[in-house]
Every structure is written in C-alpha cells, then in structure tokens.
N, C-alpha and C positions, 0 to 999 in steps of 0.2 A: 530517251528511248525507254519506254516503260513496258516491262513484261507483264502480261495478264494471264489469268488462269487458262489452262488447256481444257478445262471441263468444270470441275467443282469451283463454284464461286468463292468458297472459303479459302482457296489457295492464293488469294491476292496478298501481296506484302503490305505491311503497315506503312512502309515508306511510300509505296506506290499510291495508296489511298491518300496519304498526306499531300503528295505532289499533285495528284489529279484534282484535289480540292483547291489548290492554290493557283493552278495555271489559268491563263486567259483563254487559251484555245487548245482543243485536243484534235490533232491531226490523226486520221485513222484510215484503216484499210477499207472498212465498210461502215458508213455512218449509221445505218439502221442497226447493225449488230452492236456497235459501240454505244449507241443511245440506250439500248436495252441493258448493256453491261453496266453503264454508269447509273442507270436508274436502280439497278439491283443494290447499289451501295448508297443510294440516296443523293447522288450527284447529278447536276445539270450544268453542262458546259457547251459553249459554241463548238461546233464540229466542222472540220475541214477534211474533205475526202482526199486521200493520198494513197493510191494503189498502183499496181504494176503497170497500168495503162497510162497513167498521168503523172508518174512519180517525178520525172524531170521538171515538168512545168509546175506542179504543185510545190516542189521543193523551193522554187524561187519565191512563192507566196509565203512559205514558212520563214525563209531568210529575211524577207521584207518585214514580217511581223517581229522577228527577233531584233532587227535593227531599230525598230520603233520602240523597243523596250518591253515588248510583250514576252510572256513566258508561255512556251509551247511544249506540249507533251505529244509524243507519237506512240500509238499502239497499233499492233496488227490484230487480226481477229482472235488469235490465241497464241500464247507463248511469247517468245522473245522476237521483237522486230529484227529483220535482217538475217535471221536464221531460217532458211527455207520459207521466208515471208518477205514482203516488201520492207523497205527501210534502209537498205544498204546504200542505195544511190542518194537518198535523202541525207544520210549521215555524211557521206563523202562530200556532198555539195555544201553542207553546213561548215564542215571543217575547212574546206577550200576557201570559203568566204571569211575565214578567220574567226569564226564563232565557236562556241563550246558545245560539245555533244556529250551528255552525261548518261551513263548506263544505269538502269535500275533493274537488278536481277529479279528473277521470279521462277515460276513453275517451268519445268522442262521435261518433256517426255523422254529425252535421251538419258538424263541423269536419274530420272525416276525408274526407268527400266534397269539401268546398270545397278541400282541399289538393291534390286531383288533377284539379280541373275546369278549371284554366288560365284563370281569369278575373282574374288579378292586375293586368292592364293597365287595369282599370276603377277606380272610386273606392273599391272595397272594401265598399260598403254592400250589405246583403242583408236580406231579411225572412224570419224564421222563422215559417212559417204552421202547420207540423205537419200534422195530419190535416184534410183538407177535409170538408165535410158528407157524410153518408151518403145524403142525399136528392138525387136526380138534378138537379132544377131548381135547388136552392140551390147545389149544387156547380158547375153550369154558370155561375151568376151570379158565383161566386167566381173562376172561371177568367176570366170576362170582365173582372172588376176587375183581375186579374193582368195581363191583356193591356194595360191602360192604365197599368200601373206599370213604370217603366223599370228598377227595381232587380231584382237577382237575388232569387229566392224559393226557399226550401227547404221541401220537403214530405215528409211521412212517409206510408207506406201499407202496409196489410196484404195478404197474398197473395190473399185472397178478394175484394178490391175493386180490385186493381191494374189489371185490364183496363178496368173502367168509368172509372177515373181517366184512363188512357191515351187512351181514346176522347175524353174531354172536352178533355184537353190538346192533342190533335191540332189543335184549332181555333186554336192559336197558330202554326200554319204552320211557317215556316222558323226560328223562334226556337229556338236550341239548348237541349237538355235533357241533362244528365248523370245517368245512373241508377246507383245503387249498390245491388246486391242481395246480401244476406247479408254485409255488410261485416265484416271481420276473421275470418270463419268459413272453414271448409274449402272451400266452393264459392263464395267471394267472386267477384263479377263487377262490373266497372265499364265502362260504355259511354256514348258521347256521340253524339247524332244530332239532326236537326231534330225538333221536336215532332210533326210530321205523320207521322214514321216510327215513332213509339213503339209503336202497336198492332201493326204488322208485326214489330217487333223482339221483342216478347213472344211472338209465335207462332213465332219462329225456332228454338226448341229445346224439348224436353219439360220442362225444369226452369225455364224462364224466368219462369214465374208463381209459383214457389215461394219461400218465404222472406220476410224482412222487407225493405222497400224504403225508401230515402231518395232523393229526386229534387231536382236543382237546375235550376230554370228560369233560364237565363242572363239577364244584363242585356240590354235591347234594344240593337240596333245603333244607333250614333249617326248622326244626319243630318249632312250636310256643313255646314249652317248653324249656326254657333255651338256645335257639339258637343252639340246637344240631340237626344234621341231623336225619330224621326219620329212615333211615336204621340203623344208629348208635344206636338209642334207642332200636331197635329190637335186635341188637346184644348184647346190654347191658342187656336187659331183660333175654336173654338166659344165659348169664354169671352169672347174679345175682341169677338165680335159682339153681346154683351149687356151687357158690364160695362166700367168704366174699366180702364185698363192696370194700375194697381197692384193692384186687386182681382182681376183676371183672373190676374195673375202669381202672387199669393199663393195663390189656390185651385189653380192648376195645379201649383205646387210641392208643395202638400199632397197632391194627387191622384196625381201621377206620380212624386214623389221626385226630380225633376230640380232642379239648382241654380237658386236664385232669380235670381242675377245673370245667368246665361246665358239664362234665360227672359225676363228684363226686356229684355235686348239684342235678343232675337228679336222680342219684342212691339213694341218701338220700330221695328224694321226693317219689320215687317209693317204697322204703321200708316202709316209713311212710304210704302211701296209702294202701299198702298190709296189714299192721298191723290193720289199721282202718277197712278194709273189713272183717277181721277175728274176730273183737271184737263183 
C-alpha cells in the first residue's frame, strides 16, 4: 500500500520510488492519473484499475497475481490508500487470503495541517472524522456532537460542499478552526480563525472555495476548574443530576474525551458545593 503525493510531486518517499521501480504491477484508483504520476518519476509499469466500483472483483485479480509470485503495489490518486480512498477492501481481501500487506507511509493532509496549527500545548489527542454527512440535518447533528467533544477534530471536504460545511461549523462560535486549502499544491493556503468567521473567510477571495480542504477544529478551551473544558463540565453537570458520580464521570469521559481523573475531581467538587448550598 504505497502513499503518493497529495499535490507536490517532490513529496514522494524514496522507499515508495524504490518499491514502484521493482513491482511487476501497479494497481491504482485511476490508470490515467497514475500513468502520469509514474511518468513524472521516469517509471513505466503495467497498470490495473482498482477503484471503489470494482474493488471486490479487482482485489481477486491482485490476489491471483500475488499467488503467482508477482509483486503488486497499490496507489490511490493522492495520499494514503484506504484513508478516505479505495484500498481498505483490497487490504482486507489480501490479508484474508493469507498474504502479506505492507504499508509504505507518505504525505498526509491530516498531519500536514496538524503540524502548522499550533495546538501542541494540548494533550495531542485528536479525532479524524473525515467527510461529514452530505445530508444537512445529519451533518448538523455531527457538528453538535463535535461541540460536546473537547478533542481536536480533523475534517475533509470537497469544494462543492465547503460552504455548507462552513455554515454549520459557524455554530461552534469562537472555537478556533485551522483551514488548509490545496495543501502542498501551487495555490496552497492555510488560515486560522474562529469557527463563526469561516463562512466570511470563504467569501474573501474568488478562489477561496476552490480545491480540496482539510480543516482542524481546535480543542476546546480549558476551564479554570481542574483543567476541564467548559462544555465538558456542562455535560458532567447534566449527568450528575441523574447518575452516581462514578457512572457520570465514566460516561462524560467517553462523550467528551476529557481525562477521567480530572472529571472525577470536578464531580466531587460539584457534589461538595451542591451539599453546601443545601445546608
């Protein structure tokens, strides 16, 4: 499974070039795209189309070639196969057949954006969500769930849907969002702003809605009490009103991603305050 550049051809790994020069066949998402990619590195290999519409059938062809002793590489159009791209079903079929599937890492829009977002002062946890639902109501529910989660969240979006996504993300208010547009390509653009400003930012230039997008919703700001996010404390309060402390803390940690120990200390403090108020 060979990761390829997400834009700049120079972002190919030396190991990937070595493997692509040795294999007997390159299975790929789009033969025309991959032919041009290989030509850019001076490589010419037999190609086998394997995309989302024929992956199950084409996987059997790959398995047959492997059993015959051939060496096969799989590449998607950009980035890492199987991550928001075809390849997962191929990998599962190869492993099920008792054959070896080897990962070759490379360029990633997710880690590229994280590296320039400046969130290293947090605990480093993030959720890779990828593409949200194309259905408006479902997408809004997904954003609401994101609002209750203290962790950073990475999203992907296509140009024809970015404005609808931005409108929904604006509901996150002052929570920071870092936007990466056309990462590693000629017109790369990275910007950071409150989520509420995202729709206006997209309208700030004629090309702002063009290209492929990766967005990082930053972690929630921490409240002064015990280093727990303010939204997580509100969730904790709702759970404490109905459940024992340990159960409320466990559920709150699962819902918000906040540290269980910090939530437990906050819960005890809240129960203590509540008892004082009733005395």
